[in-house]
C-alpha positions in Angstrom: -14.9 32.3 -32.8 -15.3 34.4 -29.7 -18.7 32.3 -28.9 -16.1 29.4 -28.8 -13.7 30.6 -26.8 -16.2 31.8 -24.4 -17.6 28.2 -24.2 -14.2 26.7 -23.7 -13.4 29.3 -20.9 -16.5 28.4 -19.3 -16.3 24.7 -19.3 -12.5 25.0 -18.2 -13.8 27.0 -15.3 -16.4 24.5 -14.5 -14.0 21.6 -14.3 -11.7 23.6 -12.1 -14.7 24.0 -9.9 -15.4 20.3 -10.0 -11.9 19.2 -8.8 -12.7 21.8 -6.0 -15.5 20.1 -5.1 -13.5 16.3 -5.4 -11.3 17.7 -3.0 -13.8 18.6 -0.4 -15.6 15.3 -0.6 -18.6 17.3 -2.3 -19.6 14.8 -4.7 -23.4 15.8 -5.2 -22.0 19.3 -5.8 -19.6 17.8 -8.6 -22.5 16.2 -10.3 -24.3 19.7 -10.7 -21.3 21.4 -12.1 -20.6 18.4 -14.5 -24.3 18.4 -15.9 -23.7 21.9 -16.8 -20.3 21.1 -18.6 -21.7 18.3 -20.4 -24.3 20.5 -21.9 -21.5 22.8 -23.4 -19.4 20.0 -24.9 -21.1 16.4 -24.5 -18.0 14.9 -26.2 -15.2 16.2 -24.1 -13.5 13.3 -22.6 -12.3 15.1 -19.4 -16.2 15.8 -18.8 -17.3 12.0 -19.4 -14.5 10.6 -17.4 -15.3 12.8 -14.3 -19.1 11.9 -14.9 -18.0 8.1 -14.5 -16.0 9.0 -11.5 -18.8 11.1 -10.0 -21.3 8.2 -10.6 -18.9 5.8 -8.9 -18.6 7.9 -5.8 -22.1 9.3 -5.7 -23.2 5.5 -5.4 -20.5 4.9 -2.7 -21.5 7.8 -0.3 -25.3 7.0 -0.7 -24.3 3.7 1.0 -23.1 5.5 3.9 -25.9 4.7 6.1 -26.5 6.9 9.1 -26.6 3.6 11.1 -23.0 3.0 10.1 -20.2 3.9 12.9 -17.9 6.7 12.2 -15.1 3.6 11.8 -17.0 1.7 9.3 -17.8 4.6 7.2 -14.2 5.5 7.0 -13.2 1.8 6.5 -15.7 1.7 3.5 -14.5 4.7 2.0 -10.6 3.7 2.3 -11.7 0.2 0.6 -13.5 1.7 -2.2 -10.7 3.7 -2.8 -8.5 0.8 -3.3 -11.5 -0.5 -6.0 -11.5 2.8 -7.7 -8.0 3.5 -8.2 -7.3 -0.1 -9.1 -9.8 -1.8 -11.5 -12.3 1.2 -12.2 -9.6 3.8 -13.6 -8.2 1.1 -15.9 -11.3 1.9 -18.0 -10.5 5.2 -18.6 -9.4 6.3 -22.2 -7.3 9.1 -21.3 -5.2 10.1 -18.2 -7.2 11.9 -15.7 -4.5 13.0 -13.3 -6.0 16.2 -11.9 -9.5 14.5 -11.2 -7.9 11.6 -9.4 -5.4 13.8 -7.5 -8.5 15.5 -6.3 -10.9 12.7 -5.6 -8.1 11.2 -3.5 -7.7 14.5 -1.4 -11.5 14.4 -1.1 -12.0 10.9 0.1 -9.1 10.5 2.3 -10.3 13.8 4.0 -13.5 12.3 4.5 -12.3 9.2 5.9 -9.7 11.1 8.4 -12.7 12.9 9.5 -14.7 9.8 10.2 -11.7 8.1 12.0 -10.8 11.4 14.0 -14.2 10.9 15.4 -13.5 7.9 16.7 -10.6 8.9 18.9 -12.2 12.2 20.1 -11.6 12.4 23.8 -9.2 9.7 23.8 -5.9 10.6 25.2 -4.5 7.4 24.4 -6.1 6.0 21.3 -5.8 2.3 19.7 -2.7 1.7 17.7 -5.1 0.6 14.8 -6.9 4.3 14.9 -3.2 5.8 15.1 -2.5 3.7 11.9 -5.7 4.4 9.9 -5.2 8.3 10.9 -1.4 8.2 9.7 -2.4 6.4 6.6 -5.1 9.2 5.7 -2.4 11.9 6.6 0.1 9.9 4.3 -2.4 10.0 1.5 -3.0 13.8 1.8 0.7 14.4 1.5 0.9 15.4 5.3 4.0 13.1 5.8 5.3 14.8 9.0 1.7 14.1 10.6 1.5 10.6 9.0 4.9 9.8 10.7 3.9 11.3 14.2 0.7 9.2 14.1 2.4 6.0 13.0 5.3 6.3 15.4 2.8 6.6 18.2 1.2 3.4 16.9 4.5 1.5 16.5 5.2 2.5 20.3 2.1 0.5 21.3 2.4 -2.5 18.7 6.3 -2.8 17.7 5.3 -6.0 15.5 2.5 -4.7 13.5 3.3 -5.3 9.9 0.7 -2.9 8.8 2.2 0.0 10.7 5.9 -0.8 9.9 4.9 -0.7 6.2 3.0 2.6 6.5 5.8 3.9 8.5 8.0 2.8 5.8 6.2 4.4 3.0 6.2 7.6 4.5 10.0 7.4 5.0 10.5 6.8 1.5 8.4 9.8 0.7 10.6 12.2 2.6 13.9 10.5 1.3 14.8 8.3 4.1 15.6 5.4 2.0 17.7 3.6 4.4 14.8 3.7 7.1 12.2 2.9 4.3 14.1 -0.3 3.3 14.5 -1.6 7.0 11.0 -1.1 7.9 9.6 -2.6 4.9 11.9 -5.5 5.3 10.5 -5.9 9.0 7.0 -5.7 7.9 7.0 -8.3 5.0 9.0 -10.5 7.4 6.8 -10.4 10.4 3.5 -11.0 8.4 3.1 -10.1 4.8 -0.4 -11.0 4.6 -1.4 -8.2 6.7 0.6 -5.4 4.7 -2.1 -3.7 2.6 0.1 -3.4 -0.7 -2.7 -1.4 -2.4 -2.1 1.6 -0.3 1.5 1.5 -0.6 3.0 4.4 -2.7 6.6 3.8 -2.4 8.3 3.4 -6.0 10.2 0.5 -4.8 7.4 -1.5 -3.8 5.0 -0.4 -6.5 7.5 -1.6 -9.2 8.1 -4.7 -6.9 4.6 -5.9 -7.0 4.3 -5.4 -10.8 7.6 -7.5 -11.5 6.3 -10.2 -9.1 2.7 -10.1 -10.7 4.5 -10.6 -13.8 5.9 -13.8 -12.8 2.3 -15.3 -12.2 1.8 -14.6 -8.8 -1.4 -12.9 -7.1 -3.3 -12.8 -4.0 -1.9 -14.4 -1.0 0.8 -16.2 -2.7 2.0 -12.7 -4.2 2.5 -11.3 -0.5 4.7 -14.1 0.2 6.8 -14.0 -2.9 7.3 -10.2 -2.5 10.1 -10.2 0.2 12.0 -12.9 -1.9 12.1 -11.2 -4.8 12.9 -8.1 -3.0 15.9 -9.3 -1.9 16.7 -11.0 -5.3 16.3 -7.5 -7.0 18.4 -5.9 -4.5 15.2 -3.6 -3.1 15.7 -5.2 0.5 19.7 -4.9 0.6 19.9 -3.6 4.3 20.9 -6.3 6.3 21.5 -6.5 10.2 22.9 -8.8 12.7 19.8 -10.5 14.7 19.6 -10.5 18.4 20.3 -14.1 20.3 16.7 -14.5 21.0 15.5 -13.5 17.3 18.4 -15.8 16.0 16.9 -18.6 18.1 13.5 -18.1 16.9 14.3 -17.9 13.3 16.3 -21.1 13.3 13.1 -22.7 15.1 10.9 -21.2 12.7 12.9 -22.6 9.7 12.8 -26.3 11.3 9.1 -25.9 11.4 8.6 -24.4 8.1 10.7 -27.2 6.5 8.3 -29.9 8.4 5.3 -28.1 7.5 6.3 -28.1 4.0 6.2 -31.7 3.5 2.9 -32.2 4.9 0.7 -29.2 4.4 -1.6 -28.4 1.8 -0.2 -24.8 1.9 3.0 -25.5 0.1 2.5 -22.3 -2.2 2.6 -19.8 0.9 5.2 -22.0 2.9 7.6 -22.2 0.2 8.4 -18.6 -0.4 8.0 -18.1 3.5 10.8 -20.6 4.2 13.0 -18.7 1.4 12.5 -15.6 3.1 13.4 -17.0 6.5 16.7 -18.5 4.9 17.6 -15.2 3.3 17.4 -13.6 6.8 19.5 -16.3 8.2 22.1 -15.7 5.3 22.1 -12.0 6.2 22.6 -12.5 9.8 25.5 -15.0 9.0 27.2 -12.2 6.6 26.9 -9.7 9.3 28.7 -11.6 11.7 31.1 -13.0 9.2 30.3 -16.4 9.6 32.0 -18.8 7.6 31.2 -19.2 4.0 30.5 -23.0 3.9 27.6 -22.2 6.3 26.2 -19.6 4.1 26.9 -22.2 1.0 24.8 -25.0 2.9 21.7 -22.5 3.1 22.2 -21.7 -0.3 22.0 -25.3 -1.3 18.8 -25.5 0.5 17.4 -22.9 -1.6 18.7 -24.3 -4.7 16.9 -27.5 -4.0 13.9 -25.7 -3.3 13.3 -23.7 -6.4 14.8 -24.2 -9.8 16.6 -21.0 -10.7 16.5 -18.9 -7.5 19.9 -19.9 -6.6 21.2 -18.5 -9.8 19.3 -15.2 -9.5 20.4 -14.6 -6.0 24.3 -15.5 -6.3 24.5 -13.7 -10.0 
């Protein structure tokens, strides 16, 4: 019995060291530790799952060619994290929360190191670099630094959907829910295709994505329907009055989308985009107390476009 307890203690200590290696991005070190752990208990599910993870990341780190630029290395790691945290982890037979958290820390710390090298000596870095640095800080749970970086990026590019979405994600994490909803809605209005939904962590968006996927949407089409259903489900419930120039542009875009919808082969993308624009117009009219007949006219257009959507919106 005493020998068994010693083995369990040794195994537990090794796994703690493995997670520590993960956090530091030291994947080779974790492999050595896991080989020892596996020799103690070759059926332990935590060890077997960790071996899968280490194998995945060993392969990826080997592909970080010395010829790759720092930016390319960081981009590669972040993209591989999306693959890993999505489809790869679905094969796990057990929850592996400590391991996944530790790996996330290690991967984004490493990516942050590479992104930071890109901006070394640059007193006025490009918004794209600030966005990525902010995204890494967010993944590491350092929301203050993330927001500082993303707000700097937004000052340089106020119409960037990715920056707005990442900033919204950070606001949600620090319980600035109203700010988060405002920025999310702006991001998905400007260009939903540029929003990397796989890297967003806010519950309201994660659950929204699942709900819309369950309705059969995926890929580019999914991104266009997200803001539509966000309004339907009450997620995007913060309205604002449009400035005159915004109102004029919105009306013009609606007119163009209606014409394109009849002629274009991209109807599956244009339809939700048009509906989203209609929702923005409705919200503007509600903010300025426009007569209800005008609002009803827009709702009728939506009713004619998609069966059942009018009822979902008005109920």
